[in-house]
MARDODO-886185 format. One record per residue (C-alpha): residue number from 1; residue in three letters; z, y, x. Coordinates in Angstrom, 1 decimal. Layout:
# MARDODO-886185
    nr   rest        z        y        x
   NUM    Ala        Z        Y        X
...
//
This chain:
# MARDODO-886185
    nr   rest        z        y        x
     1    Met    -46.7    -40.7    -20.7
     2    Ile    -43.5    -40.9    -19.0
     3    Pro    -40.4    -41.6    -21.5
     4    Gln    -38.3    -37.9    -21.3
     5    Lys    -35.1    -39.2    -21.0
     6    Lys    -32.6    -38.1    -23.0
     7    Leu    -29.7    -36.0    -21.2
     8    Ser    -26.7    -36.3    -22.2
     9    Pro    -23.5    -33.7    -21.7
    10    Phe    -22.4    -35.6    -18.9
    11    His    -24.9    -35.6    -16.4
    12    Phe    -23.8    -32.1    -15.7
    13    Pro    -20.0    -32.8    -14.4
    14    Phe    -18.6    -29.6    -15.1
    15    Leu    -19.7    -29.4    -18.5
    16    Ser    -18.7    -33.1    -18.8
    17    Met    -15.4    -31.5    -17.7
    18    Leu    -14.7    -29.2    -20.0
    19    Ile    -15.7    -31.1    -22.9
    20    Ser    -13.2    -33.8    -22.0
    21    Ala    -10.4    -31.0    -21.4
    22    Ser    -10.9    -30.2    -24.8
    23    Thr     -8.7    -33.4    -25.7
    24    Arg     -6.9    -33.3    -22.2
    25    Pro     -6.2    -29.9    -21.1
    26    Phe     -4.1    -31.0    -18.2
    27    Val     -7.3    -32.0    -16.5
    28    Leu     -9.1    -28.6    -17.3
    29    Gln     -5.8    -26.7    -15.7
    30    Lys     -6.4    -29.3    -12.9
    31    Tyr    -10.1    -28.7    -11.7
    32    Leu     -9.3    -25.0    -12.1
    33    Gln     -6.8    -25.3     -8.9
    34    Arg     -9.5    -26.8     -7.0
    35    Pro     -9.9    -24.0     -4.0
    36    Phe    -13.7    -23.2     -4.4
    37    Leu    -11.9    -21.3     -8.0
    38    Arg     -9.8    -19.4     -6.9
    39    Ser    -12.2    -16.7     -6.1
    40    Ser    -11.6    -15.1     -9.4
    41    Asn     -7.3    -14.7     -8.9
    42    Ser     -8.3    -11.8     -7.9
    43    Phe     -9.0    -10.5    -11.5
    44    Glu     -7.1    -12.5    -13.1
    45    Arg     -4.1    -10.7    -10.9
    46    Arg     -5.5     -7.5    -12.0
    47    Thr     -5.6     -8.1    -15.6
    48    Met     -2.4     -9.7    -15.5
    49    Ala     -0.9     -6.6    -13.8
    50    Ser     -2.6     -4.2    -16.3
    51    Ala     -1.4     -6.5    -19.1
    52    Ser      2.0     -5.7    -17.9
    53    Asn      1.6     -1.9    -17.3
    54    Ala     -0.1     -1.9    -21.2
    55    Ser      3.6      0.2    -22.1
    56    Ala      2.3      3.2    -20.1
    57    Pro     -2.0      2.9    -20.2
    58    Gln     -2.2      6.7    -19.9
    59    Glu     -0.8      7.2    -16.3
    60    Pro     -2.0      5.7    -13.4
    61    Leu     -0.8      2.4    -12.0
    62    Leu      0.6      3.9     -8.7
    63    Val      2.8      6.5    -11.5
    64    Arg      4.0      3.7    -13.6
    65    Phe      4.6      2.0    -10.2
    66    Tyr      6.6      4.0     -9.3
    67    Ser      8.7      5.4    -12.1
    68    Pro     12.3      4.7    -12.6
    69    Thr     10.9      3.6    -16.0
    70    Val      8.4      2.2    -16.4
    71    Gln      8.6     -0.1    -13.7
    72    Gly      5.4     -1.2    -13.8
    73    Thr      3.8     -3.6    -11.5
    74    Asp      1.1     -3.9     -8.5
    75    Phe     -1.8     -5.9     -8.6
    76    Arg      0.6     -9.3     -8.4
    77    Gly      2.7     -8.1    -11.0
    78    Arg      5.1     -7.0     -8.7
    79    Thr      7.5     -4.5     -9.1
    80    Leu      9.1     -1.8     -6.9
    81    Ser     12.4     -3.1     -6.4
    82    Thr     10.8     -6.9     -6.3
    83    Ile      9.5     -5.5     -2.8
    84    Leu     12.4     -3.7     -1.9
    85    Ser     14.5     -6.8     -2.1
    86    Trp     12.2     -8.6      0.9
    87    Asn     13.8     -9.5      3.9
    88    Tyr     12.2     -8.9      7.3
    89    Arg     10.1    -11.6      7.1
    90    Lys      8.6    -11.4      3.7
    91    Leu      8.1     -7.8      4.8
    92    Glu      6.5     -8.7      8.0
    93    Val      4.3    -11.4      6.8
    94    Thr      2.8    -10.8      3.8
    95    His     -0.1     -7.8      3.7
    96    Asp     -1.4     -6.5      0.6
    97    Tyr      1.9     -4.8     -0.1
    98    Val      1.9     -1.6      1.9
    99    Gln     -1.4     -0.3      0.2
   100    Thr      0.4      0.0     -3.0
   101    Leu      3.6      0.8     -1.0
   102    Phe      2.4      3.7      0.8
   103    Pro     -1.5      4.9     -1.1
   104    Met     -3.9      6.6     -0.2
   105    Pro     -7.5      7.8     -1.7
   106    Glu     -9.5      6.4      1.1
   107    Ser    -10.0      2.0      0.2
   108    Ser     -8.5     -0.4      2.8
   109    Ile    -11.0     -3.2      4.1
   110    Tyr     -7.5     -5.7      4.4
   111    Asn     -6.6     -4.9      0.3
   112    His     -9.6     -4.3     -1.8
   113    Asp     -7.1     -4.5     -4.9
   114    Ala     -5.1     -2.0     -3.9
   115    Pro     -5.0      1.3     -6.1
   116    Leu     -6.5      4.9     -5.0
   117    Val     -4.7      8.1     -4.7
   118    Asp     -6.6     10.0     -7.2
   119    Arg     -6.0     13.6     -8.9
   120    Ala     -4.1     12.6    -11.3
   121    Thr     -2.0     10.4     -9.3
   122    Phe     -1.6     13.1     -6.7
   123    Glu     -0.8     15.6     -9.0
   124    Ala      2.2     13.6    -10.6
   125    Phe      4.0     13.1     -7.6
   126    Arg      3.3     16.5     -6.5
   127    Ser      5.6     17.5     -9.6
   128    Arg      7.6     14.6    -10.3
   129    Ser     10.8     14.5     -8.4
   130    Asp     11.6     11.2     -9.7
   131    Leu      8.5      9.5     -8.3
   132    Arg      8.8     11.1     -4.3
   133    Asp     12.6     10.1     -4.9
   134    Arg     11.5      6.9     -5.6
   135    Leu      9.1      6.5     -2.7
   136    Arg     11.8      7.8     -0.5
   137    Glu     13.4      5.1     -1.4
   138    Ala     10.3      2.4      0.2
   139    Leu     10.5      4.9      3.1
   140    Lys     13.6      3.9      3.9
   141    Cys     13.6      0.3      3.2
   142    Met     10.5      0.5      5.7
   143    Leu     12.5      2.5      8.4
   144    Asp     15.2      0.1      8.7
   145    Phe     12.6     -2.3      8.7
   146    Tyr     11.9     -0.9     12.0
   147    Gly     15.2     -0.1     13.1
   148    Leu     14.9      3.6     11.7
   149    Glu     16.8      5.9      9.9
   150    Leu     16.2      8.5      7.8
   151    Gln     18.7     11.2      8.0
   152    Glu     19.4     14.6      5.2
   153    Ser     21.6     17.2      6.0
   154    Thr     22.2     20.8      4.1
   155    Asp     24.3     22.1      6.5
   156    Ser     22.5     25.2      7.1
   157    Gly     22.2     25.8      3.5
   158    Ser     18.0     24.2      3.7
   159    Arg     17.3     20.7      3.6
   160    Glu     16.7     19.4      7.3
   161    Val     15.3     15.4      7.4
   162    Thr     15.3     14.0     10.6
   163    Ile     14.6     10.3     11.6
   164    Val     16.6      8.2     14.2
   165    Pro     17.2      4.7     15.9
   166    Gly     19.3      3.1     13.3
   167    Thr     22.1      0.6     14.6
   168    Asn     19.6     -2.4     14.7
   169    Phe     17.1     -0.2     16.2
   170    Leu     17.3     -2.6     19.9
   171    Gln     17.0     -5.8     17.4
   172    Arg     14.1     -4.3     15.8
   173    Ala     12.4     -2.3     18.0
   174    Gly     10.9     -5.5     19.8
   175    Leu      8.5     -6.1     16.3
   176    Trp      6.7     -2.5     17.2
   177    Val      7.2     -1.1     20.5
   178    Val      4.2     -2.5     22.3
   179    His      0.9     -1.7     23.1
   180    Ser     -0.9     -3.6     19.7
   181    Asn      0.2     -4.5     16.4
   182    His     -0.5     -4.4     12.8
   183    Asn      2.8     -2.1     12.2
   184    His      1.1      0.6     13.9
   185    Gln     -1.9      0.7     11.2
   186    Arg      0.6      0.8      9.1
   187    Met      2.7      3.2     10.1
   188    Thr     -0.3      5.4     10.7
   189    Arg     -0.7      5.2      6.9
   190    Met      2.7      5.9      5.7
   191    Ile      2.5      9.4      7.3
   192    Arg     -0.7     10.1      6.0
   193    Ser      0.4      8.7      2.3
   194    Leu      4.0     10.6      2.3
   195    Arg      1.9     13.8      3.1
   196    Ile     -0.3     13.2      0.4
   197    Leu      2.2     12.6     -2.3
   198    Gly      4.2     15.7     -1.5
   199    Leu      6.9     14.0      1.7
   200    Glu      5.5     16.0      4.1
   201    Glu      9.2     16.8      6.1
   202    Glu      9.8     13.2      6.1
   203    Ala      6.2     12.6      7.2
   204    Leu      6.5     14.7     10.2
   205    Ala      9.7     13.4     11.1
   206    Phe      8.3      9.9     11.2
   207    Tyr      5.9     10.8     13.2
   208    Ser      8.2     13.2     15.4
   209    Arg     10.6      9.9     15.7
   210    Leu      7.5      7.7     17.1
   211    Glu      6.4     10.3     19.5
   212    Arg      9.8     10.5     21.0
   213    Ile     10.3      6.1     21.0
   214    Ser      6.7      6.3     22.5
   215    Arg      7.2      8.9     25.6
   216    Ala     10.9      7.3     26.3
   217    Asn      8.5      3.8     26.3
   218    Lys      5.9      5.4     28.1
   219    Asp      2.9      2.5     28.7
   220    Ile      3.7      0.3     26.8
   221    Ile      2.8      2.1     22.8
   222    Gly     -1.6      2.0     23.3
   223    Arg     -2.7      5.4     23.6
   224    Leu     -4.9      4.5     21.0
   225    Ser     -2.1      4.4     18.2
   226    Leu     -0.6      7.3     19.4
   227    Asn     -3.7      9.2     18.7
   228    Tyr     -4.6      7.9     15.2
   229    Trp     -0.6      8.9     14.7
   230    Lys     -1.0     12.5     16.0
   231    Leu     -3.9     12.4     13.3
   232    Ala     -2.2     11.5     10.4
   233    Ala      0.1     13.9     10.9
   234    Glu     -1.4     16.9     12.3
   235    Arg     -5.0     17.0     10.6
   236    Pro     -6.1     18.5      7.0
   237    Leu     -5.1     15.9      4.4
   238    Tyr     -9.3     15.5      3.4
   239    Trp     -9.7     14.5      6.5
   240    Pro     -8.9     10.7      7.3
   241    Pro     -7.7     10.2     10.8
   242    Gln    -10.1      7.4     11.0
   243    Asp    -13.0      9.6     10.3
   244    Val    -15.0     10.7     13.6
   245    Thr    -16.8     13.5     12.0
   246    Tyr    -15.9     17.1     11.1
   247    Lys    -17.3     17.1      7.3
   248    Glu    -15.8     19.0      4.7
   249    Asn    -16.9     15.8      1.8
   250    Gly    -13.3     14.8      1.4
   251    Lys    -11.2     14.0     -1.7
   252    Asp    -11.8     17.5     -3.7
   253    Phe     -7.9     17.6     -4.5
   254    Leu     -7.4     17.4     -1.1
   255    Leu     -9.7     20.1      0.0
   256    Glu     -8.4     22.3     -2.6
   257    Leu     -5.0     21.5     -1.1
   258    Tyr     -5.6     22.5      2.1
   259    Gln     -7.3     25.7      1.2
   260    Glu     -5.0     27.3     -0.5
   261    Asn     -2.4     26.7      2.1
   262    Thr     -5.1     28.6      4.3
   263    Lys     -5.5     31.7      2.2
//
């Protein structure tokens, strides 16, 4: 009979590391920082955001994030004020914030951690001016990033919203007045999100300005981008711009809104 070799924990490097780390915590910490273990970071970030938002657990994350009193965080622990304080470069090279600034009911293939607009979020934004005011501040931040400016007028007795080129337009236009650019996708999202969350006038003013800039720069901005902007601005909200089929299978609360508006 072949004698059985007794195995100790130290035949298994990972188990050995855990045991030795009990007396040397820094060893385990260093081990957990290795690249192949970073896949859990997404879960850790969501847990951190949940903990920081625990003061108002009854409200959806997006409501807490936009609330001026709660000032909740996104899945990376960032507040709205933090993001709005970023410089142009950080707004350009960071790709996981715009899905929270301008959320939609549909998930993003670029950011699986992004919160989605559900019925509670939809109803909160449509009924609370404080949330819409903060959303408008997010819009102004991104408009400035693109060299545009939001103007509001009440001269005629009713509120009128327009979006015009800002003083920095010529410096910023080179970023996105091109044939194809990831900012075009951001703009599609912005138009649709603004409409869903109750800033319809701002959404249509944004689309109108994009259309005028496109006409003035014929054949520079691709037709595909123009088409998506148009769909985001004009389609019924329950029908996403990227959906090539015409089926009434969108979110119930958006379909209900459409039915109410077309009675």
